[in-house]
N, C-alpha and C positions, 0 to 999 in steps of 0.2 A: 616194611619188608627190610630185613637186614641180611647180611651175608650168611649167617647161620641158617636162617630160614631158606634162603636160596640154595645153599648146599644140601639141605635136607631134601628139597625138590629134586635136585640132580641125583642124589643117592637113591631116591625112591624110583626114578624112571630110567636111570642109566646103569646098566650092569657091566658094560664093556669098559674096563679100566683105561684102555687107550683113548676112548672117547672122553672119559672123565679128565684125563691128563690134557687132552686137547682143550677142553672147556676151561680148565684151570690156567692153561697157557694164554688163552685168549683173554681171560679175566685179567691176568697180569699185564698183558699188553695194553688193554683198555685203560687200566688204572694208570699206567705210565703215561699214555697219551693224554688222559684227562688232566693229570697234574701238569704236564708240559704245556698244555693249552689253556690252563686255568679253568677247567670244567669241573663238574661234580664227580670226584673220584669214586665215591660210593655208588652212585647211580650208574656210571659207566662200567664199574666193576660188575654190578649185577647183570648188566646187559651181556657182557662177555661170558660170565659164568653160566647164564641160563640160555644162551642163544641156541644151543642144540639139544636141550633137555628132552625134547620129544622125538629125536631122530629114530630111536629104536622102536617106538610105537607108531610113528608116521614116517616111514623111510622113503617116501616118494615126493617128487616136486609138487604133486597134486595135493599132498597132505602137509608137508613140512614147510614152514613153521606155522602156517595159518591154523591148522587143526589143534595145535598146542596152545594157541592164544587163550581159548576159553579156560583151559586148566590153570594157566598163570593168573588169569583174572579171578578165578574161584579161590586161589591161594593168596590173594591180596597183593599181587605184584602191581605196582603203580602203572596206570595206563600209558604214560610216556615211555616207560621201560618196555612194555609189551609192544608198543608201536615201533620202537627202535629195533627190537628183536625181529619183528615182522619185516623190517626194511632190509635185512641181510639176505633176503631172497630176491635175486635179480628179476625173476619171472613175475614178481608181484609189483614191481616198480618201487621207487624210493618214496618214502613218506617224508613230509617236510618237518622233521624234528631236528633238533640241534645236533644230536649224535649221528643220525643217519647222513646228514649233509656234511658233517665234519665241522670243526671249529671255524666259525666265520666264513664258511663256504656256502655258496648258493646250492640248492638242490638241483642237480643236473640230469637226473634220470627221469 
């Protein structure tokens, strides 16, 4: 999965340009922090870019982001990226992935 593929997923599922700008901004922030903390910039960028791709089709806490995860898997998004995207939903609890916990930080949720 590369950035172009991820952006194609965003453009397929997200029609609200404000939401697209939000996702691009989160991508930029994630890339910045990945570089700052010596993490994988591309992987963290994908997480930021895709984290809300399903909000328009799953706009409730009961659906988002967990109902979007199968779509990401079908599109070839790596499982660690899917798990980190799932971790941004507080109601699901934090998963023990490197990005979800932050760099060198223990998972606390």
